[in-house]
N, C-alpha and C positions, 0 to 999 in steps of 0.2 A: 593479641590477635584472636580474632573469631574464625570458627570454622563455618563455611558457607556451602550449602547445597543449592545449585541452580537446576531448576527444571526446564530443560529445553535448550538446544544449541542453535536457536535462531539468531538473527542479527543482535537482538536485544539481550538475549542470554549471554552470548559471547562477549558483547561489549561490557556488560555488567560484570562478567567474570573477570575480564582483563582489568577493569578499573579497580575492582576490589582486590585482586591479587597485587596490583601495583601499589595499592595502599597498605599491603602488609597482611592481608587475610588469607587463610588457606581455603582454596576453592575447589570444589568438585562439581562437575556438570553431568547430568544424565539426559540423554537424547534417545527418544524411542525409535527414531528413523536411523537408517544405516549410514547417513551422511549428515553433516552439519549444514546449516543454512536456513532451515525451516521453509518459510514461504518464498525465500530467495532460492527457488528450486532450479534444477537443471534436468534436461532431458537429452539423451543422445540416441541417434538412429544411424545404424551402420546399413549402407546399402551397397549394391554393386558398383554405383557411381562414386562412392566414397562416404565419408562420415558428416552427418548433419548434427549441429549442437544448438540447443535452444535454451534460452532463459525462460522459465515458466512463471516467474514472478515479475517483480519490477523490471522495466526495460529503460528507464531514464534515471540518471544520477544527478541530483540537484544538491545545492548548498554543499559542496565538497569541503568547504572549510570545517563543517561539523565533524567529518571523518578525520581530517587533519588534526583538529584539536584533541579528538579522542585518542589517537595514536600518540600524540604529543604527551598526554597525561598518563599513558601507559608505558613510558620509559624511553621514547625515541621517536624519530621521524616516521612518518607513514611509509609502509613499503611501497614497492613500485606498482601503483595502480595507474594503468595506462589510460588516461583520460582522453577522449576525443570529443571536442566540442561539436555540437550539432547545430547546423543551420540548413534547412529549417529545423526547429525544435518539432514541430508537427505540421504536416500538410492537411488542411481541412477542406474536404471536398463536399460542397453543399448540394441539395437536391435540385437546384436550378442550374447546375452545371458549372458554377463559379468555384474558384479555388483560391485559398488564402494561406500562405506559408508564415507561420509565426517565427518570431526570433526575439533575442533578448534585447532589452533596452528601447531607447526612443525610436529606433528604426522600424519597430512593428507598426506604430501609428502611420508612418509614411507608406508602409505596405497596405495598410487599411485604406488610405487615401487613394492609392493607385487602383485597388480592386473595387471599392465600394463608394469612393468619393469623399471630397473634403468634409462634408457634415458628419459622415460616419466617424472619420478620424477624430474630429473635434469632440464628438461624444465620447470616444474611447479615451482621449486624453483627460478629459473631465473626470471620468470614472477612475482613471489610473491615479489621479491625485488623491482621491478617496482611498484608493487601494493602498497607496503608501501610508496613510494614516492608520489604516487597519492592520497593516503588517507591523508597523512600529509598536502599536498597542499590543498586538497579539504576541510579539516577541518578548516585550517587556513583562507582560502580566500573566501570560498563559503558557507559551511554549517552553520557556526556560525556567519555570518555577514550579514547585509542587502546588497542585490545586485538589483538595480532597472532598469538595462538595460545594453546592450552590451557595451556601452562606459565606464560605471563604471567598469564592469568586465575587459575590456581591460586596464584601467588605474590603475588597482592595481599594487603594487610593485612586479610583478613576478620575481623571480630568473630564470636565464637560465635553472637551474636544474628543477625548477618547470614546466617551459614550456615544457621541454623535457618529463617530466613525463606525463603531461596532454595530450600531442600530439594533438594539435588543428588540425582538419582536418581528423584525422584518426578514424576509427570506432572500436567498440569492436570486431567485426568479424575480421577486418584486424589485430588488436593486437593479437588475438588468432592465426591467420594463421602465424604471423611472429615469435611467441614464442613456440607454441605448435604443435609438429608433430603428436601426436596421435589424430585421429579424434574424439574419445570419449571425451577427455579433451576439445577439441574446442567446442563440443556439450554442455558440462557442462557449459563452460563459456558463451556461447550464451544465455543460459537460463536466466542468471542475467539481461539481457537486458529486459526480460518480467517483472522484479521487478519494472520497470518504465513505463511499458505498451508499450515498443518500439520493433521495429525490429532490431535485433542485427547487421544487414547489414547496418543500417542507424543511429544506436545509437552511441554517441561519446565514444571514447576510455576511457574518464575520468570515465565512469560508472564502470570501474574496481574497484572503491572505494566500490561498493556495495558488491561484494564477499569478499573483504578484511574485512569489517565490520563484516560480518557473520562468516568467516572462521578463522579470526585471534582472535577475542574477544569472539566468542561462541553465542549459542542461547538457549533459554529457552521456555518452555510453563508455563502458570500459572494454578495451580491446581484450578478447578472451571471455567476455560475458560478465555480467554483473555478479555472478557467483564467485569471481575472483575476490570480491569484498569479503565474502564469507571465509574464503581460503586465508585471506591476510589476517582476519581476526582470529582464526583457529590457530595460525602460526604465532600471532602475538600471545595468545593464551599459553601455548606450549612453552614459549620462551619465559614466560612468568610463573611457570610451575603449576599452572592449572591442570587438574586431571579430568579429561573428557572421556566419558564412556558412551560410545555410540551403540545403537541397537539394544538399549536398556531403558525400558519404559518404567515410569513412576505410577504406582497404583493409587497412592494417597499421601496427603501431608500428614505427618505424625504430630498430633497436638497432645501436650501434657499440661494439664492445668489450663491457663489461658494464653499459652504461647505455642508457636510452632518450634518443634524440637528435632525436626529432620524430615524424612520421608520414608515411606514404605514402597519398595520396588514391586513391580507387578508379579514377581516370583515369590514375594513374601519377605524378602531380605529388608531388615530395618537398618537405615542409615542415619545415625544421629548427627546433628550439627547445631551450632548456636543460632543460625539464621537460615531462612529459606527464601529464595528468589524464584518466582514462578514466571518463566517466559513461555506463557500458554495463554490461550484465549480466556478472558476472565469468566466467561460462562462455563467453560470446561473446569476452571479452577473451582468455582462455587457450586457447581452442579455435581461434579465427579470427583475432584481431589480433596475438597473440604467442603462438604455439603453446607450451604448456607441459603435455605430456600428463598428468604426475602431478598438476598442480593441477586440470586439467580433469576428470580421473577423479573427483576427490573432490567435484565438484559436479554430478554426473550425476543425483542424485536430486532431481528438480524439485519445486517447490511446486505446489500446485493452480492451475488456470487458472480463467478466468471465462467462462460462456457468457452473453451479453447480449442482451436484446431492448430496442430503443428504440421506444417506442409513442406514437403520437399517438391519444389518447382523447377522444371526444366526451363532453360532460357533466362532471359531478362525481361523486366517490366518496368519500362522507362517512367511510367506514370507515378511510381511510388517514391516517396522519400523514406528516410530510415523509419519515421512514424507517419502513418497516414490514417486519418479518420474519414469514414464515408457516413455522412449524416442521413437519416431517413426523412421521409416527407412529413411525418407526424411524430415529433420527438415525445410529446406527451403520451402517445399510445404506448410507447416503450415502458414508460414509469407506471402507466395504468396496469399493464400486464404483470410487471415484476412485483409491485407492491399492492396489487388488487387482491381480492378474495372471490374465488380461489386465484392464486398466483399461476402464471404460465409464462413460457418463454415468448419474447416479443416476436410477431410475425415479420415485422419490418424493422429490425433493430439498427442502431448505429454499430458500424463494424470498424474495429481498430486493428490495423495491420502494422506490425513490425517486420521489416524486411532488412536484415542485418547486412551492413556493408563489410563486415569483418570477414576477411577471407578464410580465417580459421574456423568460421561457423558453417561453411558449406563447401562442397566440391566446386571446382572450376566449371563454369557453364550452367550453374544451378543457383537457386535462391532458397534460403530457409525462411519461411514465413511463420510468425506467431500471430495467430488471429484470435482476437478477444471480443466477445459479445457479452454485454451485461445480462445477467440471468437471475431468476429467483434461486435462492439457497435450497439445498437438499432439505426436505421436510416440508417446506412451503409447496415444493413440487417434487414428484418422484423421478429423479434422473436415473435411477437404477431399473426402472421398468423396462422390459424387453423392447428393443428397437428404437427407444426414445433418443438416445444419444446420437446414433447413426442417422436417424431420420432428420434430427435438427442440424446435424452437420451437412446434410444434403441441402437444407433450407438456407443455411448461412452462405454456402457457395453459390446458390441461386441468387441470393440478394446481391452478392458482390458482382455476379455476371450482369444483373440488372443495372448496376452502377457503373458498368463499363469495364469491369476487370474480371474476365472469365478465365479461369485457369484450369477448369475441370479437365481439358484435353492435354494439359501440361503436368499433371500430377504424376510424381513418382511414388508418393505415399501420402497418407493423411493419418495422423494419430489424434485422437480426441480425449480431452480431459474435461470433466464436468465438476460442478461443486461437490458431488459425492466422492470424487477422487480426491479433491483437496481435503475434504473432511477426513478421509481415511489416512492420507499422507501426513497431515499436520494435526490431527485431532481438534480441528476447529470446528465447533458445532455448525452443522449445515454447510460447511465450506464457505461460510460467510467471510469475504476477504477482510473486512475491517471490524469484525465483531459485531458491536451494536451500530445500527443506523444513526447518523448525526442529524436527527430531526428535532424540530420545535425549539422552544426556549432554552432547553437544556442541552441543545446540539453541540455546544462547545465543551461540554463536560463529558469526559470519558471516565470510566471506573478509576478510582485513585490508585496511585502506586502503593500505598500503604494498605496492608491486607486486612482481612477480617479479625485476625488475631495478632497478637503481639509477636514480633520477630518474623512476620511474613510480609513479603513485598512482591508486587507485581510489576512486570516490565514488558514492553513490546507495543505492537500496533493496536491492540484492542483496549489499552489503557491510556492514561494521560501521557503526553499531550496528543497521541493519535498515530494514525498509520502513515506509511511512507518511510523510506530509509532514514532521512535525516531526523525526523521526529522520533523514530524508534531509538536512534543513538542518543537523542536528547533525554528520552525516557530513561536509558541507562545511566546517564550522568546524574539526573534527579535522584534515582535510587542509590546510586553509589554515594552521592552527597549526603543523603539521609542516614545512611549507615555510618559513614565517616571512616577515618583512618583506624588502624589497629592500635 
């Protein structure tokens, strides 16, 4: 039996802790925040009308079988996660006034035919056949296996068919231009690059696996909020004897010789262990917890961040689905602004709105809106400058009004969260949601789960295989398998 210290009680940290405890190890978790969950955050606002509750992280639950398998591997069936299937998955509102509701399975192509015509639907079906090959290849070679560097990825037993599907050197934008003639479908496909914090013009074509996972297998929300997943993981950890210390920050990884030998807490307390698992942004690990300048330098190009409005809205808004995205007239201008030099918030951004149908999230007669706009991370742009956040909040509400959804006279309140707030809450450098941006030939490669010194491992959305709840749980399984049973 090994003693294991886990830094961070995000989904990756809790999942790894549960898997290792089930395998017979003695596990202790230290989390600097007052609550578990990491980027799977929650926000509550009490008003005279009642209580509003928001998920401030992911709002869509995909590949639930990954969670089910994780709980099965930790000693029993999954707890009662109340999954509610979404249809539409996302309502897409385009600048020409057309709307397209996405759904899982072959029916989506039929909806494309009805909205944009049979030629557009046939284009999509042709792209989708390729997407299936990309998904199978990614799942087999990348998402479920440890990958520690480009040489290992290149050395895998790729079949020619796999290589043709992955299309190394081609971008997601290029793939869309090759297969899709309708500019609205190209815009829809481009948006999936932002699921990894990337610019579609620089993101690898293999990210086609992301829309495939959503649009082939479906999506859900959890009644009570996606934060209930963190609650379930925390409960499973407790049942397995994991000790979780909240409000306890780690200052550094303790290194003796060439191995990780525990951690030093922020108050100077030394906690020794046989193994260390860091559920923290890889740049934070290699810049702050275990300085490794060369590794840190390779992680400096941050993914995009998120500018968030949490709105209490009076009345009902029939135009909205559970998830609605309002596209801009010029999508490229958004990426030019975020990834340009100097970076700045987009003037006319895509606006993503989650309006929860869960009655427990808002008082009767009201809606709880989570509004997300892609934004440059803190550091590339100064979100802490006086007046910047509130001024941009005004801008986002004006953009929504311009697109036909003006709620400014129906607001009970608005709370604003910027990339600077996410940086403070989770210690993710810059508040970059996905760590490094998935750009270029190495866009498929995230920092490896094996650390810079022996007996150190990394887990979570900033490392292999990437961001998003199912991939973070797969990352936990990869780490637990590497460590092995007691």
